[in-house]
C-alpha positions as CSV (number, residue, x, y, z in Angstrom):
1,X,15.4,45.9,98.8
2,X,15.2,42.3,100.1
3,X,12.8,41.7,97.0
4,X,15.2,42.5,94.5
5,X,18.1,40.3,96.2
6,X,15.6,37.7,95.9
7,X,14.7,37.8,92.5
8,X,18.3,37.8,91.3
9,X,19.0,34.7,93.4
10,X,15.9,33.5,91.6
11,X,16.9,34.7,87.9
12,X,20.3,33.3,88.9
13,X,19.3,29.7,90.1
14,X,16.7,29.9,87.0
15,X,19.7,30.6,84.6
16,X,22.0,27.7,86.2
17,X,19.0,25.2,86.1
18,X,18.3,26.0,82.4
19,X,21.7,25.8,81.4
20,X,22.0,22.3,82.8
21,X,19.2,20.7,80.8
22,X,16.3,22.1,83.0
23,X,16.1,19.1,85.1
24,X,15.5,19.2,88.6
25,X,16.4,17.2,91.7
26,X,17.1,13.3,90.7
27,X,16.7,13.3,87.2
28,X,19.5,16.0,86.9
29,X,21.8,13.9,88.8
30,X,21.2,10.9,87.2
31,X,21.6,12.4,83.7
32,X,24.5,13.9,84.9
33,X,26.1,10.4,86.1
34,X,25.1,8.7,83.0
35,X,26.8,11.4,80.7
36,X,30.0,11.1,83.0
37,X,30.5,7.3,82.6
38,X,29.7,7.4,78.9
39,X,32.5,10.4,78.7
40,X,34.7,8.0,81.2
41,X,34.5,4.6,79.1
42,X,34.7,6.3,75.6
43,X,37.6,9.0,76.4
44,X,39.4,9.4,79.8
45,X,39.5,5.2,80.2
46,X,41.2,4.6,76.4
47,X,43.4,7.4,77.1
48,X,44.9,5.6,80.7
49,X,45.3,2.9,78.8
50,X,47.3,3.4,75.9
51,X,49.1,5.9,78.3
52,X,49.6,2.5,80.4
53,X,50.7,0.5,77.3
54,X,53.2,2.6,75.8
55,X,55.1,3.2,79.2
56,X,55.3,-0.5,79.5
57,X,56.4,-0.9,75.8
58,X,59.1,1.6,76.9
59,X,60.2,0.0,80.0
60,X,60.6,-3.3,77.9
61,X,62.6,-1.5,75.5
62,X,65.0,0.1,77.5
63,X,65.3,-3.5,80.2
64,X,66.8,-5.1,76.8
65,X,66.9,-3.6,73.6
66,X,67.9,-7.1,72.1
67,X,64.7,-8.8,73.4
68,X,62.3,-6.5,72.6
69,X,60.9,-6.5,69.0
70,X,58.2,-4.5,67.6
71,X,55.6,-6.7,66.4
72,X,54.7,-4.3,63.4
73,X,55.2,-5.3,59.9
74,X,57.5,-2.8,58.0
75,X,56.3,-1.1,54.9
76,X,57.5,-1.8,51.5
77,X,58.8,1.1,49.8
78,X,56.6,1.9,46.5
79,X,59.4,2.0,44.3
80,X,60.9,-1.2,44.5
81,X,57.7,-2.9,45.1
82,X,56.6,-1.4,41.4
83,X,53.4,0.5,43.0
84,X,54.5,3.6,41.7
85,X,53.6,4.1,37.7
86,X,56.4,3.6,35.2
87,X,58.8,1.9,37.2
88,X,58.1,-1.8,36.9
89,X,61.0,-3.5,34.7
90,X,63.7,-1.3,36.4
91,X,66.0,-3.2,38.3
92,X,68.6,-1.9,41.3
93,X,71.8,-3.5,39.4
94,X,73.5,-1.2,37.0
95,X,73.6,-3.0,33.6
96,X,77.4,-3.4,32.0
């Protein structure tokens, strides 16, 4: 009976060890540390920085609506600029 319990625990430990890459001890810990650090700097930190930046912009916009100006260039209308084919010589004013 005791051997079945030990065998089951050994199988579970083996399964968990193999599912985590098969590394043991310090190698496993070091690899998880490197993977966690890379994941933090690639996904978590940029998301946190973006959220902080958006909150700061929102606070600026609320503080004084006339002072805050969004620093993006407006997108031109393709019909007015003639970028759409067939609208090059048209004007907005009606001819009498």
